[in-house]
N, C-alpha and C positions, 0 to 999 in steps of 0.2 A: 505492499499500500503504498503509494508516494504522501512527502507532505508537501505540505502548501505553503509556499513562504507567502506572507503578510508585504503586502506595498510599502516599502519603505519613505513616498511619500505620496503626495496628492496633485503635483504637478505636473506629472509624466505627461498625458493625456496632452496637456494644453503645449505643452512644448512641440510635442510631435508637430500640433493643429497647427501652431506659430510658424513651426519649419517649414511644415508643407504648404502653408500660404506665401511662404519669400520664395518656394522652389531652390532651397537650400539642401543639401545633403548633411547626412551625422558629421561631417567631415568639414565640411564648410562652416558649421555652428561650433565646433570645437576650434578650430583655428581663428573664431569669431571671439569664441569665449577666453582663450590664454593672451589675447589682446587685452582683456579687459581683468582677470583673474593670476591669471597665469598655469600651471597645470592642470588642464583636462584635455583629456584626451578623446579621439572617437569612443572608445569602449566608456568610459566615464559618461558620454551622451548618450550612448545606447539604456547603459544601465540607469540615467536620471529616467528615459523616455517609458523603459519598462516595470520601473517602480522599485529595482534592488539596487537603489544607490540614494541615502539618504543625503540633502540639501541640506547647505549651509548658509548662511545670513550671507556669507560670501559668491555662492553660487548664484541665488536670488538678485542680487546687485549686479551680476556678470550677465547674467541672463536678462535682467530687467534693461543694462544697456544697449546686450548684444540685439534686440529684438524694437528697441524704441520704445516698450511703452511702459505704461503707469505700471505699479508691482504688481497691485490686483488682478494685471488680467492675467499674470503668471497661473494664474488659481482658478480651480473651476467654476461654472457659471452660478451655483449654487452658494460660493463662494461671497463672489460677485454682488449676487443679489444683498446678501444679507449685509456687506459693508456697501451697499449704496441704502436701505432703509436704513442704518446706524447712521448715517451721513448726513439722512433727512430729517433725523430724529429732530425737535426741538426743545431748546436747551434748559434742561433742568435746574431750578434754582436751589440751592439746598435750604431745607430747612434752617431757621436760627434754635438755636438749643433755647434754653430760660436763661443761662445765663449769659447770653448775644443778645437778649432782651434786652435787658435790665439795662435802663439810662442811667446814669449817677450825674447828677448834678453837683458838678466839682466847682467851687469857688476859689 
């Protein structure tokens, strides 16, 4: 019986989509990432896309720069939608505690 590997990142399918939209091979994306971050081979790109590679903040920043998209666009549509809802929330005014409500008349 085979062991199912858990996905180590959620952005792999989006990376594939963005790469295909631009007509880039994994080698081209790896080269662009190397210009941004350094140590990224075609194998690392393949592992990111398949979910076998954990993503670091450096990877996210390099992918964002390589694809020239906002960081949120690297994440699945469900995350993008949640981000949009969060951004549209009305500002919440903090409730004042009883201590903050007291006004002292200092002379």
